[in-house]
C-alpha positions as CSV (number, residue, x, y, z in Angstrom):
1,M,95.2,169.0,69.2
2,F,91.7,170.2,68.9
3,G,92.6,173.3,71.2
4,R,94.6,174.3,69.1
5,W,92.3,173.4,66.0
6,L,89.7,176.1,67.0
7,G,92.0,177.9,68.6
8,N,93.8,179.4,64.9
9,R,90.2,178.9,64.1
10,T,88.7,181.4,66.1
11,N,91.7,183.7,65.2
12,R,90.7,183.4,61.6
13,V,86.8,184.6,61.9
14,Q,88.5,187.3,63.7
15,R,90.6,188.7,61.1
16,M,86.7,188.3,58.8
17,S,86.3,191.4,57.6
18,P,83.0,192.3,59.0
19,L,81.7,192.5,55.8
20,A,82.6,189.1,54.5
21,A,78.9,188.1,54.0
22,V,77.9,190.7,52.2
23,R,79.1,191.1,48.8
24,T,80.2,194.4,47.6
25,P,82.7,196.6,44.8
26,P,86.3,197.3,45.2
27,D,84.6,201.2,45.5
28,A,81.4,200.6,48.6
29,G,80.7,199.9,52.3
30,V,77.9,198.7,54.1
31,L,76.0,201.0,55.8
32,S,73.5,199.8,58.9
33,C,71.2,200.0,61.6
34,R,68.7,198.5,63.6
35,V,66.1,200.9,64.2
36,V,64.1,200.2,67.9
37,D,60.9,201.9,70.1
38,P,61.3,203.5,73.0
39,V,61.0,200.6,74.3
40,N,64.2,198.8,73.0
41,E,61.7,196.1,70.7
42,P,62.4,196.4,67.1
43,V,60.1,198.2,64.2
44,R,59.2,196.4,62.1
45,G,58.8,198.3,58.3
46,A,60.5,201.2,59.6
47,E,60.6,203.7,55.5
48,L,64.4,204.6,55.4
49,A,65.7,206.7,52.5
50,V,69.2,207.4,52.7
51,S,70.1,210.8,50.2
52,D,73.8,212.4,49.7
53,P,75.0,215.8,50.2
54,M,73.5,217.5,47.6
55,G,70.5,215.7,48.2
56,R,69.9,212.7,46.0
57,R,68.4,209.8,46.9
58,V,70.7,206.9,46.5
59,V,68.6,204.2,48.0
60,T,65.7,203.7,50.5
61,G,64.2,200.7,51.7
62,G,63.3,198.9,54.5
63,T,63.4,197.5,58.5
64,D,63.0,193.7,58.4
65,P,61.0,191.9,61.3
66,Y,63.9,192.6,62.9
67,G,64.3,195.9,62.9
68,T,67.0,195.6,61.0
69,F,68.3,197.6,57.8
70,V,71.5,196.9,55.5
71,A,72.6,199.0,52.2
72,T,75.6,199.0,50.3
73,V,76.7,201.7,48.9
74,P,79.9,203.9,47.8
75,A,82.1,205.3,50.3
76,G,81.5,209.2,51.1
77,E,79.5,210.8,52.9
78,Y,75.1,210.3,53.6
79,R,72.3,211.6,55.1
80,L,69.9,208.4,56.9
81,A,66.3,209.6,56.8
82,V,63.6,206.8,59.1
83,S,60.0,206.9,59.7
84,A,57.3,205.0,60.9
85,E,53.9,205.2,61.5
86,G,53.3,206.4,64.8
87,Y,56.8,207.6,65.7
88,A,58.7,210.9,65.0
89,P,61.0,211.0,62.1
90,Y,64.8,210.2,62.9
91,R,68.0,212.3,60.7
92,A,71.5,210.9,61.3
93,T,75.0,211.0,59.3
94,A,77.4,208.2,57.9
95,L,80.6,208.2,57.2
96,V,81.0,205.3,54.7
97,G,84.9,203.8,53.9
98,E,86.2,201.8,51.2
99,N,85.3,197.8,52.2
100,A,84.1,199.4,55.3
101,L,80.9,198.9,56.9
102,A,79.8,202.1,58.3
103,S,76.5,201.4,61.5
104,L,75.2,204.0,63.6
105,G,73.6,200.8,65.7
106,D,70.4,200.9,67.7
107,V,68.5,203.9,66.5
108,T,65.4,204.4,68.4
109,L,62.1,206.2,67.1
110,Q,60.1,208.4,70.2
111,V,56.6,208.1,69.6
112,A,55.2,210.9,68.1
113,Q,52.1,213.9,69.5
114,P,49.5,213.3,67.6
115,P,48.5,216.6,65.6
116,E,45.4,218.8,67.9
117,P,42.5,217.7,66.6
118,P,39.9,220.3,65.4
119,A,38.5,222.4,68.0
120,P,34.1,220.6,68.8
121,G,31.2,221.8,66.0
122,D,30.2,221.9,62.4
123,W,32.6,221.6,59.9
124,E,32.5,222.2,56.0
125,V,34.2,220.7,53.4
126,E,36.7,223.7,51.6
127,P,36.1,222.3,47.9
128,L,38.8,224.8,46.7
129,H,41.1,223.2,48.3
130,S,40.6,219.8,48.6
131,S,39.5,217.1,46.0
132,I,37.8,213.6,44.9
133,G,40.0,211.3,42.6
134,F,40.2,207.7,41.3
135,T,42.4,205.4,39.8
136,A,41.6,202.6,37.7
137,R,43.1,200.3,35.4
138,H,41.7,200.2,31.4
139,I,41.5,196.9,30.4
140,G,44.0,195.9,32.6
141,L,46.5,197.8,30.9
142,A,47.1,201.4,31.1
143,R,45.5,204.0,34.2
144,I,43.0,206.1,34.0
145,H,43.1,209.0,36.8
146,G,39.7,210.7,37.3
147,R,37.9,213.3,39.6
148,F,34.5,214.5,40.8
149,N,34.4,217.7,40.3
150,S,31.7,219.0,43.1
151,F,30.9,217.4,45.5
152,A,30.4,218.6,49.6
153,G,30.2,218.1,53.0
154,V,29.7,219.1,56.2
155,V,31.7,217.7,59.6
156,R,30.4,217.4,63.4
157,I,33.1,217.5,65.1
158,A,32.8,216.2,69.0
159,E,34.5,216.8,72.0
160,R,35.2,213.4,71.8
161,V,36.8,212.9,68.0
162,E,35.6,208.5,68.7
163,Q,32.1,210.0,68.7
164,S,31.9,212.8,65.6
165,A,30.5,212.0,62.4
166,M,30.4,213.1,59.1
167,H,28.7,213.9,55.5
168,V,29.5,213.4,51.4
169,V,27.2,214.2,48.7
170,I,28.7,214.2,45.4
171,D,27.4,215.2,42.0
172,A,27.9,212.5,40.0
173,A,27.3,214.0,36.8
174,S,30.6,215.6,37.4
175,I,32.9,212.7,36.4
176,D,36.0,214.0,34.8
177,T,38.8,211.4,33.5
178,G,39.8,213.6,30.7
179,V,38.6,213.0,28.3
180,R,34.4,213.6,27.3
181,M,33.7,211.1,25.1
182,R,35.0,207.7,28.1
183,D,33.1,210.9,30.1
184,D,29.4,210.8,28.4
185,H,29.9,206.5,28.5
186,L,30.7,206.7,32.5
187,R,27.4,209.1,33.7
188,S,25.6,206.1,31.2
189,A,23.2,203.3,32.1
190,D,26.2,201.9,31.7
191,F,28.0,202.8,34.3
192,L,27.1,205.5,37.1
193,D,23.8,206.6,35.0
194,V,24.0,209.8,36.4
195,Q,20.2,209.9,35.2
196,R,18.3,207.9,38.3
197,F,21.0,208.5,40.6
198,P,22.1,211.5,40.5
199,T,24.3,211.7,43.6
200,L,27.0,209.7,45.3
201,E,26.2,210.0,49.6
202,F,29.1,208.9,52.3
203,Y,27.8,209.1,55.9
204,S,29.9,207.7,59.1
205,D,29.7,208.6,62.5
206,R,32.5,205.3,63.6
207,F,36.1,207.0,63.6
208,V,38.6,204.7,65.5
209,H,42.1,206.0,66.2
210,K,44.6,204.1,65.0
211,G,47.5,205.3,66.7
212,G,49.2,208.4,65.7
213,S,48.2,210.1,63.3
214,R,46.2,207.5,61.8
215,W,42.6,207.1,62.1
216,A,40.1,204.2,60.2
217,V,36.5,206.1,59.6
218,T,34.1,203.7,58.5
219,G,30.0,204.8,56.5
220,A,28.0,203.5,55.0
221,L,28.8,204.5,50.6
222,S,25.8,204.9,48.4
223,L,26.3,204.4,44.4
224,H,24.4,203.2,41.8
225,G,21.6,202.8,44.7
226,V,23.6,200.7,46.3
227,T,25.1,201.2,49.4
228,R,28.2,199.1,50.8
229,T,29.9,199.3,54.4
230,V,33.3,202.0,53.0
231,T,36.4,202.3,55.5
232,L,38.7,205.0,54.9
233,D,41.9,204.9,55.2
234,T,43.5,208.3,56.7
235,E,46.1,210.6,57.9
236,Y,44.7,214.0,60.2
237,L,47.2,216.4,59.5
238,G,46.5,218.2,61.6
239,L,45.6,222.2,61.3
240,G,46.2,225.3,59.7
241,N,45.2,228.9,58.5
242,G,44.1,229.6,55.8
243,M,45.4,233.7,53.7
244,E,42.6,235.3,55.6
245,G,43.9,233.3,58.9
246,E,41.2,231.2,59.1
247,V,41.5,227.9,61.2
248,R,41.5,225.0,58.9
249,A,42.0,221.4,59.1
250,A,43.6,218.6,56.2
251,C,43.5,215.3,55.8
252,R,44.4,212.7,53.4
253,S,41.9,209.4,52.8
254,T,42.5,206.5,50.3
255,T,40.4,203.2,50.1
256,E,39.0,200.5,47.2
257,L,35.6,199.8,45.7
258,H,34.6,197.1,43.7
259,R,32.6,197.8,41.0
260,D,30.1,194.5,41.2
261,D,29.9,195.6,44.9
262,F,27.9,198.7,42.9
263,T,26.0,195.8,41.1
264,V,27.4,197.8,38.1
265,S,28.0,194.6,35.6
266,W,31.8,194.2,34.0
267,Q,29.6,191.2,31.1
268,S,27.5,194.2,30.1
269,M,30.4,195.9,28.9
270,L,31.8,193.4,27.6
271,A,29.3,192.1,25.5
272,R,29.4,195.7,24.4
273,G,32.8,195.3,23.3
274,I,33.8,198.3,25.8
275,A,36.2,198.1,28.3
276,A,36.4,201.5,29.7
277,I,37.8,201.3,33.4
278,G,38.6,197.5,35.3
279,P,37.0,196.2,38.1
280,S,38.5,197.9,41.2
281,I,39.0,201.5,42.1
282,R,41.3,203.7,44.0
283,V,39.1,206.6,45.9
284,D,42.4,209.0,47.0
285,L,40.9,212.1,48.6
286,D,42.2,215.2,50.1
287,V,40.1,217.1,52.3
288,Q,40.1,220.2,54.0
289,I,37.4,222.0,56.3
290,V,36.6,225.3,57.6
291,P,34.6,225.7,60.5
292,R,30.3,226.3,59.1
293,G,30.2,230.2,59.3
């Protein structure tokens, strides 16, 4: 009797739809895959984008700790793009039927080759195609976007890139948020105090390769008369040629600064009833460098 019950139960499980555990609308199906590396280990946090044949984004998401991605989508044909730090992008197509599971199985990502580094020697920041921007919150509400319009920098690329060094100088008075009254206040003694501290400077001789195109550039930032250690989370974008054929290299970097670390007092500002910018600031850099002539 027990054997008959177990056999009947097994038959019922086998007859169940693969979507039994996933609720789907009548005209939808499920798209799934497992993202793994070349040794079949799951890739956590890989980013996936599912688009229709017209290129319109339908759904995005990331893999779980087991490398799995599952999405419910209307029945139809889709393009899947998979990306993960340190790996080459992967693309595939899938046809999803109504109340059906479209599984791509294991998607194996190949390790990306890092971009060719700049040649050893002295390079300089090309300001025309570079930017130093920042984002902060206004009293914890709307975001303020700004930039510094005047800066210069040099980078000495060593035979081993990890032994390279860089020095960047920023004109503090060139701060620009698009509002003259606010910019004047940011230049005042409440904030940057440009009369006493006309420049911000960053010097680094520690370049750490994090894998693929990712680097950590750690150095000393001098701001408002205070020097603190700052690490730039950097993505090296590789080499290219300008309009006149000159070689140039590019990178993107981000970091977060806390104003209290540089003795820019929040309390004194509140006492005056002026709250122009929040306590933490995200800094975004897009930099191109060219050989120093």
